[in-house]
PAMARVEX-32104 format. One record per residue: x, y, z of N, C-alpha, C, O in turn; residue in three letters. Coordinates in pm, whole numbers, plus 32768, in hexadecimal, padded with zeros to 4 digits. Layout:
REM residues N
XYZXYZXYZXYZALA/...
//
This chain:
REM residues 301
149AF1584EDC1457F1034F28149BF0CD4FA81504F08F4F93MET/1474F0D8502814CFF09F50A714B5F011509A143CEFFC508FILE/1505EF9C509914F2EF2650B81536EEED511615A5EEB75112ASP/14D1EF0351891510EEB751E414DFEE1E52031485EDE251C8GLU/152CEDF15267151DED64524D1507ED0D52CF155AED345321LYS/14C6ECB852FC1515EC5E537D1564EC2A538B1594EBD9533CTHR/1590EC495402161DEC1254291663EB8A543416D9EB845454THR/1611EB1154161634EA90541A1604EA4553781653EA125328HIS/15A0EA4D536E1558EA4052E6158AEA95526815BAEA675201ARG/1573EB2A528E158EEB885235152AEB9851E41538EBAF516CGLU/149DEB89522F142AEBA751E3141BEC3B51BD1447EC935207TYR/13E1EC54515113EAECCF51371356ED2C517712E2ED06516CSER/1385EDB051BA1312EDE6520E12DAEE7551D91315EEBB5186LEU/1277EE8E520B1243EEEB51B8128FEF9151F012E5EF7F5246PRO/127EF00351D31299F07C5221121DF0D851EE11CEF0CD5190HIS/1230F140526111D8F1A8524D11DCF20751DE117DF24351ADPRO/126DF20D51BA12ADF25D514B129CF22A50B112D2F25F5051ASP/125BF1D650AF1278F147502311F7F1714FF4119FF19C503EASN/11EDF1604F581169F1794F211103F0E74F3F1139F07A4F53VAL/10AEF0F14F3F103BF06D4F801055F0114F29105EEF9B4F4EMET/106AF0404E7E106CEFD04E2D10EEEF704E4A10E9EEF64E55GLU/1143EFAC4E5211CAEF834E5311C7EEF94EDC11EBEE844EDAGLY/118CEF4D4F4511B0EF0F4FE5116CEE774FB911A0EE0C4FD7ASP/10E7EE864F66106EEE244F4D10D6EDDD4F491106ED984FA3VAL/1106EDF24EC01164ED5B4E6E11CEED0D4EE011E8EC974EF6GLU/11FFED904F1C1265ED384F841230ECFB4FE51270ECA2501DARG/11B8ED1A500D1179ECAA505F114BEC2F50511142EBCB5098ILE/112AEC574FC310F3EBD94F7E1169EB5C4F751151EAE84F98LYS/11E0EB864F44125BEB554F3E1284EB004FD312A3EA8A4FE4ASP/1276EB63502A1288EB3750B3124BEAAD50D7128DEA4850EESER/11B7EABA50DA1154EA6350EF114DE9F2508810F3E9A250A2ILE/119FE9D2500911BAE96A4FDF1236E92B500D1251E8B35007GLU/128CE99F5045131CE949509512D3E90250E312C7E88950D2LYS/1296E9445144126CE92251D011F2E87651AF11E1E81551F8ILE/11C0E8935138117EE827513D11E7E7AC511C11D5E73B514BASP/1261E7CE50C012B5E765509B1309E71651111324E69E510AILE/132CE76B517A137CE75D5204131CE7045243133AE6915264ASP/129CE73B5254123CE6D652B21227E635527F1212E5D752CCILE/1233E62B51E11229E5B351C012A5E56A51CE1295E4F251E6ASP/1310E58D51C71391E55C51E1136DE52052911365E4AC52B7ASP/135FE58C52D71357E553536912FFE4CD536C132EE47353B2LEU/1299E4B75335124DE46353471275E3F352FB1258E386532CTYR/12B5E3F45285132FE381523F13A0E36952A113C5E2F452A8THR/13E4E3CB52F61438E37C534F1405E35E53D01458E3285419THR/1391E37354021342E32A5470131EE2A054131335E230543FLYS/12EEE2B153A812CCE23053741333E1AA53991315E14A53E0ALA/13BBE1C653501440E19C5358145EE16D53D91481E0F753DETHR/1459E1AF5448148CE1C054CA141EE13654EF1455E0C854FAILE/13A5E13D54FE1357E0DB551E1369E05454CB1371DFEB550BGLU/136CE0525471139EDFEB5419141EDFBB5439143EDF44543EASN/1463E016544E1516DF9C545C14DCDF85550B14DEDF105532THR/14AFDFE5556514A8DF9E5603144FDF0655FE146ADEAB564CGLN/13E5DEFC55981392DE94559A13EADE17557013EBDDA655A2SER/1449DE5654E81467DDD554A31446DDC0540E1477DD7753B8GLY/13E6DE14540D136BDDE7539313C0DDF6531213AADDB852AASER/1413DE4053231484DE47529714D6DDCB525814EADDA951E4TYR/1503DD8B52EC1541DCF752C214F5DC9752D91508DC39528CLEU/1483DC8053441469DC06539613B2DC36536E1370DC9C535EHIS/1397DB6E536A1300DB7253211308DACE534F1369DA82534CALA/1284DAB953771275DA2F53891225D9E6530311BEDA1052CELEU/125AD99352E91243D944526511D7D90A5256119AD8E852BCSER/11A2D8EE51D7112ED8AE51CF1136D83C515111A0D819511BTHR/10B8D80D512F10CED7CE509310F7D74450C61120D72E5138GLY/10E6D6E0505D10F0D65D506A1154D636506F119ED66F501FLEU/1197D5CC50C31253D5C450A51256D5595070120FD4FC5096GLU/12A0D5515018134ED5B050351348D632500813ADD6764FFBPRO/12BCD6654FE812A2D6F74F8112AFD7584FF2123CD77C5007ALA/12F6D790503D12DCD7DE508112D4D87C50481325D89B4FF0TYR/128DD8C6506C124BD96E50691252D9B350AD123BD982511BGLU/126EDA3C50B31282DA9C5112127EDAF750F312BEDB0E508CILE/122BDB7A513C1228DBE750F21256DC3551881232DC2151FCSER/12BFDC9F514812E6DCEA518F12C5DD86516212BADDAA50EDLEU/12B7DDDF51DB1297DE6851FE12E1DED751F91319DEEF5264SER/12F7DF27519F12A1DF45511812F9DEBE50AC1369DE8B50B6PRO/128DDEA8504E12C3DE3E50001345DE854F7E1333DECC4F1BALA/13CCDE464FBB1420DE5B4F3E13E0DE494EAE137BDE0C4E8CPRO/143DDE924E63140DDE8D4DCE1456DE284D721437DE0D4CFETHR/14D4DDEA4DC8151DDDBC4D871583DD624E131589DD964E83ALA/15BCDCFA4DFB15FDDC794E2D16ACDCEB4E2516CDDD134DB5LEU/16F1DD084E831752DD594E4717C2DCCE4E8717A5DC784EDAVAL/184ADCE34E3918ADDC564E8218EDDCAB4EFE18F7DD254F08ILE/190CDC624F411922DC674FEA18B7DC84502618C2DCA6509CGLY/1841DC804FF117C5DCB8505917CADC2050CA17EADBB2509EGLN/17A9DC36514B1775DBCD519216E4DBD551E216ADDC33521AVAL/16CADB7851D61633DB6F52061618DB2252691661DAC2527FILE/15AEDB3A52B41591DAE5534E151CDAB2533A14BCDAF95357HIS/1507DA40530B1493D9E95307148CD99B53BD14E7D96E5403MET/140AD9A753D413F7D937542A138FD8E253FE1328D91253CFTHR/139ED87654071377D7E3539A130CD7BA53D7131DD78D5448ALA/1278D7BF539B1209D770539E121BD6F253B111C6D6C753FEHIS/1268D6A0538A1266D61A536212FDD5DC534E1363D6145324ALA/12EFD576536F1384D543535D13C0D50052DB1391D49252C2GLN/1412D5295291144AD4F9521D143CD45C52211449D41E528AASN/141BD4105187140AD38A51921493D38C511614A0D32150DASER/14EAD3F350F41540D3C250A11579D44350551585D49E50A8GLY/159DD4684FDB159DD4CA4F7C152ED5224F9714B4D5104F95SER/155FD5674FA914E0D61F4FB5151BD6934F601582D6A44F1DALA/14B1D6DA4F7D14B6D74F4F221440D7DC4F8113D7D7C54FBFTHR/1473D8404F711452D8A04FAB142ED9234F3B1481D93F4EE4LEU/13C4D9614F4413A5D9D04EDB1369DA2D4F40130ADA164F8BASN/13A6DA8D4F361389DB474F801339DB794F211344DB6B4EA7VAL/12CEDBC64F70125BDBFA4F3C123FDBF74EBE1220DC5D4E81ASN/124ADB624E781225DB584E021279DB744D931248DB754D22GLY/12F7DB8A4DA41378DB864D4F139FDAFC4D0A13F2DAE94CB1LEU/1360DAB64D3C13A4DA234CFB13E8D9B54D44145BD9C34D70GLY/13B5D9654D4F1419D8DD4DAC1481D8EE4D7B149AD90C4D06GLU/14E5D8D74DF3157DD8AC4DCC1586D84B4E371535D8334E90LYS/15F8D8194E1D1608D7824E501650D7B64EE31692D81D4EECALA/1638D75F4F4C1693D7724FDC16FED6FC4FA316EFD6884F7CILE/1773D7574FB417DED6A34FB6183ED6D850381844D748506CLYS/1882D66250541900D6A250CE195ED6CC50AC1975D6BE5034LYS/19ADD70650EC1A0CD77150F11A7ED739507B1AC0D7855034THR/1A87D6B650761AD0D6834FEF1A7AD65F4F9B1A97D5F84F5EASP/1A0BD6974F7E19CED6A54F161981D5F34EF71945D5E64E8CGLY/1987D59D4F3A193ED5434F3E189BD55C4F731873D5C04FB0SER/1845D4DD4F4817C4D4DB4F7717D2D4C750091833D4965043ASP/1758D4F850431743D4F550D01714D43650ED16E5D3EC5097LEU/172AD41E514F1701D39A518E1672D3A951C4164AD41D51C4LYS/1618D34751F615B9D35C522215C1D37D52C51605D331530AALA/1588D3DC52FA15ABD43C538415F9D47B539B1617D49E540DGLY/163ED4A4531916A9D5355333165FD59C53581689D5F753A0ASP/15DDD5945324157ED61553751504D5C653D714BED56553BBILE/1509D608543914DDD5D654AE143BD62554AD143ED68D546CLEU/13C7D60A54E01351D64454D8135DD697555B135ED66155CASER/1365D71F55471340D78D55C513F3D7B655C31412D8175609GLY/143ED786559114EAD7A7558014F3D83E5539149CD84254E2ALA/1527D896553E152AD90254EF15B2D8DC54A41618D8AB54D5THR/1597D905540F1607D8DA53D41658D94C53641622D98D530BCYS/16DED94B53861739D9C653211751D99852B017A2D93C52A8PHE/170DD9CF52311737D9B451AD1791DA18516A1782DA8C5191VAL/17DBDA06511C1830DA5350CA180DDA56504A1800D9E5501BPHE/17F5DABF4FF217E3DABC4F7A187FDAE34F2218C7DB434F40TYR/189CDA7C4EAE1919DA974E7F18FBDAAE4DF41958DA9D4DA5ASN/1887DAD34DC71883DAD74D3F1823DAA54CE917ECDAD94C89GLY/1817DA2B4D2117D2D9B44CEE17A7D9624D52172DD9584D40VAL/17D1D90E4DCD1785D8D64E1C1790D92D4E9E17EAD97E4EB4ASN/1730D9114EEA174ED9034F8117B8D8BA4FCF17B7D8424FB4PHE/180BD8DB501F1865D887507A1843D87E50F21848D8E45136HIS/1819D808512C17DDD80251CC1868D80C522118C3D7BD520ELEU/1870D880528A18ECD88152B818C1D8305343191DD8415393ILE/1884D80153651866D7E3540D1816D74F540E17CED72C546CASN/182AD70D53AB1800D68253A817C8D624542817EAD65C5490PRO/179AD5D654381777D5B454C81818D55E54B31852D541544ALYS/184AD543555F18B1D50F5555187AD46A55231814D428553CVAL/1903D44F54CA1908D3C55494192AD34B5503199CD33D552FASP/18EDD31C55191904D29E5580196FD242555819CCD22355A3GLN/195BD20E54C9199AD1C454691A26D207547E1A75D1BD54B7GLU/1A50D27054611AB2D2A6545A1AF8D27E54DE1B5AD23454E5GLN/1AB3D2BD554D1AEBD2A555D71AF2D21555FE1B3AD1FD565FILE/1AACD1A455BF1AEBD13855E01B7AD11D55A11BD8D0F255E4ASP/1B81D137552B1BFAD13754D81C5BD152552C1CAFD0FE554CILE/1C59D1E855641CD7D21A55981D04D1C856181D79D1AA562EILE/1C88D1A356741C8AD16F56E31CCDD0FA56D31D27D0D85721THR/1C9BD09C564C1D0CD00756351DA1D03A55EB1DF4CFE655CCSER/1DB3D0B055D81E38D09F55BA1E82D0CD56371EEDD0925647ASN/1E64D12B56981E8DD15A570F1EA5D0C8575A1F13D0AE578ALEU/1E2ED06357601E69CFE257C01EB1CF9657881EF2CF4657CBMET/1EBECF9856E01F58CF4C569E1FC0CF8456B5202CCF5056D1MET/1F9FD00E56A82042D04756E9207BD040576F20F0D04B5791ALA/1FDCD02257D92022D03558412038CF7D58632072CF6058CBLEU/200CCF185812205DCE8D582C20CECE8B5808211ACE48584DGLU/210CCEDB5783216DCEC4575121C2CF0057A6222ECEC557ABGLU/21BACF6157ED221BCF9F584B2243CF2958D422ACCF035909ILE/21BECF1158E521D4CEA759652213CE0E592E225CCDCD597AGLN/21FBCDEC58D1224DCD7358C222C8CD9358762312CD305870GLU/22F6CDF9583B237FCDF857E023CFCE61584D2449CE56584EASN/239ACEBC589F23EBCF1F58CC23DACF22596923E3CF8959ACHIS/23BFCEA4599C23CECEA35A1D2351CEF15A80235DCF0F5AF7GLY/22DBCF085A2C2281CF535A762280CFEE5AA722CBD0375A67GLY/224DD0195AEF2247D08F5AFB22EDD0D85B342331D0985B84PHE/2314D1495B082391D1575B4A2370D1AC5BC82312D1FA5BB9ILE/23A6D1AC5C30237DD20A5C9723C1D25D5C882434D2485C62SER/2390D2E05CA4239AD3635C9A23F6D39E5D052423D4105CF7MET/2417D34C5D7B2490D35C5DC024F5D3215DA024E1D2B95D62GLU/257AD3445DB925EFD3275DBA262BD2975E1D25F1D2695E7FTHR/2679D2785DF826ADD21D5E422665D1725E482694D1175E8CGLY/260DD16A5E0625A8D0FD5DFF25F1D0925DB92653D0C15D7FTRP/25E3D0065DA82639CF975D7425B7CF925D152540CFAD5D21THR/2627CF545C9325C1CF145C1B2541CEE65C4F252FCEE15CC9ASP/24EECEC65C05245CCE845C41244FCDEC5C01246ECDBF5B93SER/241DCDBD5C60240DCCF75C662366CD1C5C2E231BCD6D5C63PHE/234ACCC75BB522D2CCF75B8B229ECC635B6E22E0CC005B4FSER/220BCC715B8221CDCBDC5B4A2154CBEA5B1E211DCC585B20ASN/2115CB755AED20ADCBB15A942048CB315AB42074CAC55ADBALA/1FC9CB495AA21F4ACADF5AA21F3FCAA85B0A1F54CA2F5B0FASN/1F1DCAEC5B761F22CA765C061EBECAA85C2A1E98CB1C5C1AGLU/1E6FCA1B5C7C1E33C9FB5CA51E0ACA115D4E1E42C9D05DA6GLN/1DC3CA555D5F1DE4CA385E0F1D85C9C05E471D31C97C5E0CGLY/1DB1C9BE5ED41D3EC95A5EF41CDDC9755F661CEAC9E75F93ALA/1C8EC9385F971C32C93E5FF81C70C95C606B1CD5C9166078ASP/1C5BC9B660D81CA0C9D761211C93C97061AE1CE4C968620AGLU/1C12C926619C1BF3C8B661FC1C4DC86A62591C55C85862D2ALA/1CAEC83561B71D13C7F961CA1D83C81461D91DDDC7CE6208ASN/1D86C88C61AB1DF9C90061D11E79C8BF616B1EEBC8E56185SER/1E6AC87861171EA5C86160D41F11C8D2604C1F88C8D26030SER/1EC3C906602C1F08C99F5FD81F49C9565F741F36C8E65F44GLY/1FB1C9C85F5A202DC9895F142098C9E35F602082CA425FABPHE/20FDC9B65F3F2147C9E25FA621F0C9F65F4E2203C9855F21GLN/2254CA3E5F2C22A9CA5F5EC5232BCA675F1B2312CA995F89HIS/23A9CA465F0E2411CA985F332440CABA5ECA2450CA765E66ASP/245DCB3A5EDE2470CB8C5E722511CBDC5E78253ACC255E1EVAL/255CCBB95EF725EBCBE25F1B2657CBB35EA026A3CC025E68SER/2650CB2D5E832689CB135E3E26A0CB645DA62710CB785D76ASN/262DCB8B5D6A261DCBD45D26263CCC555D0C266BCC805CA2THR/261FCC995D782605CD2B5D7826C1CD785D8D26F4CDD85D54LEU/26FCCD165DFB2765CD525E1D27E4CCEE5E5B2853CD225E6BTYR/27CDCC515E80281ECC255E992892CBFD5E2D290CCC035E3ELYS/2863CBE25DDF28D0CBC95D5A293FCC2B5D3029B0CC0F5D08GLY/28FECCB55D45297DCD375D54299DCD5F5DC12A15CD6C5DD9THR/2947CD7B5E192970CDAF5E852958CD3B5F1228E6CD225F3CASP/29A1CD175F3529A2CCB55FB82973CCBC60322929CC736074PRO/29C4CD4C604E29B2CD7160D32924CDE760AC2938CE4C60EFGLY/28C3CDF2606C2846CE2D609A280BCE0960EF2813CD926110PHE/27C0CE5A612C2738CE62617C26E8CEA6617C26F5CF1961A5VAL/2668CE7061442602CEC6610425BACF0361962593CEC061F6PRO/25B7CF7961872579CFD8620124D7D01761C8247FD03F6213ASN/24D3D01361602431D02B61032420CFC760982473CF7A606AALA/23A6CFD8607A2384CF916010230CD0035FA522D3D0665FD5ALA/2303CFE75F4D22ACD0165EC92261CFAA5E7D229DCF585E38TYR/220CCFAA5E8621BDCF5F5E27213ACF855DF620DFCFBF5E31LEU/2141CF5C5D8220B8CF875D1D2088CF295CEB20D9CED15CCBTRP/2009CF135CD01FACCE935C761F47CECC5C341F1BCF3B5C50THR/1F1CCE7F5BD61EB0CE915B811E3ECE345BA51E56CDC65B74ARG/1DEBCE355BD41D84CDE95C1D1CE4CDDA5BFF1C9ACE3C5C07GLU/1CB5CD5A5BDC1C06CD655BB51BD5CD785C121BF6CD465C7DGLU/1B80CDC25BFF1B30CDEC5C8A1A87CDDE5C7F1A33CDF25CD7HIS/1A79CDBA5C0919C8CDA55BE61992CD3B5C3F191ACD415C59SER/19D9CCD95C74198ECC535CB1199ACC715D451969CC1C5D8FASN/19CACCC95D7519D1CCD45E1419CCCD6F5E3919EDCDCF5DF4ILE/199CCD6B5EB41978CE0F5F0D19E3CE475F6719E7CE735FDAASP/1A48CE2D5EF11AE1CE4E5F5C1B46CE0A5F0C1B1FCDD15EA7GLY/1BC6CE075F2B1C48CDDE5F001C82CD925F5F1C63CDAB5FD3SER/1CDFCD295F451D1FCD0B5F701DA7CD325FC91DD5CD9E5FA6GLY/1DFACCE760441E43CD34607A1EE0CCFB608F1F00CC8C60BATHR/1F44CD7960601FD8CD3360472002CD4560C51FD5CDA0610BPHE/206DCCDF60F820C8CCF3614B212BCCDE61342142CC716100TYR/2186CD2A614B2236CD126153227BCD2E61B8227CCD9A61F2ILE/22BFCCC261D72354CC82620823B5CC9361E223D0CC696171SER/242BCCEA6244249ECCC16220251FCC5662652597CC4C624BARG/24CBCC1362C22503CBC3630324E1CB0662C8250CCA9C62F7ASN/2491CB1C6265247DCA67622C23F9CA62628523D8C9EF62A3GLY/23B3CAB862AD2311CAAC62C92307CA91635322A2CA58637AGLY/237FCABD63C02354CAC06448231CCB0E646B22D6CAFE64CFSER/2324CBA2641822C0CC08642D227DCC33639C22A1CC1B6328GLU/220ECC7B63D121D6CC9863642183CD0C637F213ECD1563E5TRP/218BCD8C62FB2162CDEF62EF20FDCE0162AD20EACDAB6257GLU/20A6CE5F62B42042CE6062452046CEB761DE204CCF27620FILE/2047CEBD6164206ACF0E610D1FEACF6D60F81F8DCF4060B5MET/1FE3CFEC612D1F8DD02261011F67D05F60811FA0D0C6605APRO/1F0BD026603F1EF2D03C5FAA1E8ED0DF5F771E25D0F65FB4MET/1EB5D12D5F1E1E4DD1965EF71E35D16A5E681E8FD1335E27VAL/1DB3D1855E331D97D1855DB81DC9D2105D631DC6D2805D95GLN/1DF1D1F55CEF1E32D2535CA21DC7D26E5C181DA1D2285BBAGLN/1DB4D2DF5C3B1D2AD3145BBF1CD6D2A85BAD1CDBD2485BF9GLY/1C7CD2AF5B411BEED26D5B2A1C2FD1FE5ACD1C75D1FD5A68LEU/1BE3D18A5B391BEFD1045AE11BDDD0F85A401B92D13C59F9PRO/1C1AD0AF5A251C04D066597D1BA0D03259811BAFCFDF59DBPHE/1B2BD02859521AD1CFAF594F1AAACF4F59D51A58CF6E5A2CGLY/1AEBCEEA59D31ABACEB65A731B65CE935AAC1B76CE3D5B03ASP/1BD1CED75A761C39CEC95ABA1C69CF6E5AE51C48CFCE5A9FVAL/1CAECF795B4E1CFDCFCA5BAB1D6ACFB35BBB1DA4CF475BC1ARG/1DA8D0595BCA1E36D0395BE91E58D0815CA01E20D0DF5CD9ILE/1EAAD03E5CC31EA4D03D5D211F55D02B5D691FAACFD75D4BMET/1F5BD0975DCC1FEFD0985E0A2001D0D25E721FB3D1295E98ARG/206ED0AE5EB720A5D0D35F4220FBD0D75F7C2139D07E5F41GLY/2165D10A5FF621B8D0E25FFE21C6D0C760A62171D0FD60EETHR/223BD06B60EC221FD076616F22B2D06161942310D0486148VAL/22B3D07162222313D0736260233AD01362AE22E3CFE562F8ASP/23CACFD862B423E4CF6562E52453CF5F63422492CEFA6362LEU/2465CFD2636824E3CFF663C024BECFB164592511CF9264AFSER/242FCFA2646223ECCF8664E723F9CEF1650123DACEC4656FGLY/2431CE8D64852418CDFC649A24C3CDE364AC2514CE1E6464GLN/24E1CD9C64F9254DCD4F651425B9CD3E6490258ECCFE6430ALA/262ECD6E648A2670CD6D64102679CCEE63E52675CC846424SER/268BCD0D6348268CCC9462E52689CC93626E265ACCFF624AGLY/26A1CC51621526D2CC84617E267DCC04612F2686CBDB60BCGLN/2625CBD761A425B9CB6F61402550CBC46119250BCBE76179ASP/2530CBED60B524CDCC3B60972446CBC6605D246CCB65601CLEU/23E4CBD1606E236DCB8D606D2306CBF1604A2308CC696064ARG/228CCB955FF6222FCC0B5FF621A1CB9D5FF321ABCB365FB0CYS/213FCBB4602C20D2CB4A604C2054CB986023204CCC13602AARG/1FF3CB475FF81F92CBB75FBF1F1BCB2A5FE81F1CCAB55FC1TYR/1EBDCB7160421E19CB16604F1DCBCB6F60311DF7CBDC600EGLU/1D49CB5860381CBFCB8D60041C8CCBC460771CBBCBB160E8THR/1C34CC02605F1C0ACC4560E81B5DCC4760E61B14CC90612ATHR/1B34CBDD60801AA0CBD960681A7BCB4660551A0FCB286022GLN/1AD4CAE9607D1A8CCA6A60941AB8CA57600D1AB1C9DC600CGLY/1ADFCA735FA01AC8CA5E5EFB1B47CA5D5EBA1B9ACAB55ED3LYS/1B5BCA0B5E701BE5CA285DFC1BE3CAC75DD31B76CAFD5DC1ASP/1C3CCAFE5DC71C6DCB945D781CDACB705D361D47CB515D67GLN/1CB2CB755C981CFECB835C3A1D78CBF95C221D57CC6D5C08PHE/1DEACBDB5C2B1E56CC515C0F1E8CCC415B8D1ED9CBE45B78LEU/1E72CC815B461EB1CC9B5ABE1F3CCCB15A9E1F75CC9E5A33HIS/1F62CCD75AFC2012CCF65B181FFECD2F5B9E1F9ECD5E5BDCSER/2097CD175BB820CECD6C5C262148CD9B5C30218ACD4E5BEATRP/219ECDFE5C662215CE025C9A225ACE435D12221BCE995D51GLY/22D6CE205D3722E1CE3F5DA52379CE775D9023CBCE485D41LEU/238ECEFF5DFC241BCF2B5DEA2437CF4D5E8223DFCF705ED0GLN/24C2CF3C5EA324FECF425F392549CFC05F34256ACFF45ECAALA/256FD0025FD125C3D0605FCE25EFD04F603425ACD0236091LYS/2690D075604026D2D06060E126D4D0DD611426FDD0F16186SER/
//
């Protein structure tokens, strides 16, 4: 019997020299193989479609919160360690929660550290990623914890205050600057009477250590409260005892901490008449008092 086959899948082919009964069996075998291959193609097509649609891993939740339910397609026969499921929540959680996947049983949803969820960790309409560890689901992407953000911000503020109070304020990134003159908790005055406040900072900065020092530039930072005015105050710098003043241009650094923002700037004093009596003056610009939590000044020759 001549056993010819197709080139790619090697299906058996009939041959005119073969006995008909033998070829019939060979053709039957080929048709059965073709049927299996076609079924595999449909399965592969369904797999591609499910993968593209995300139905293997993703579903919209149902159920009565806090007992979330989802149905994946095709349905898994069991939960597997390491399995990651994407759930779009239909309701916000009020606290501890569970998830039941295709009726395989309720499993607690925990935070990644194993603790219970807090109210609002799952938001309505949000897509949650949960990881199965063999016992519970772990919520990989809970809502940002504002309480933790507040704690971190508070710690940063305390660290900032400690730097300002104990280490002379911000350290200039340029070389050649004097140590910092620092002052804390100062109230600006109404500009209408031009009183403001004024400090002679030369004795603190350099006169005691470098009597011949002539300031040609000044660097200033401040931590000011800004919630009660539509703008900030203005610093003026003089190197000749107040005979001439230069406005200190200030730029906000980063985002505000609550009602407080960090400002800093530098100013060239070389255009003023030479002098060693460095003074700093502050006035508000909105006709209202401006509270400065702290400020510091450095100079450079």
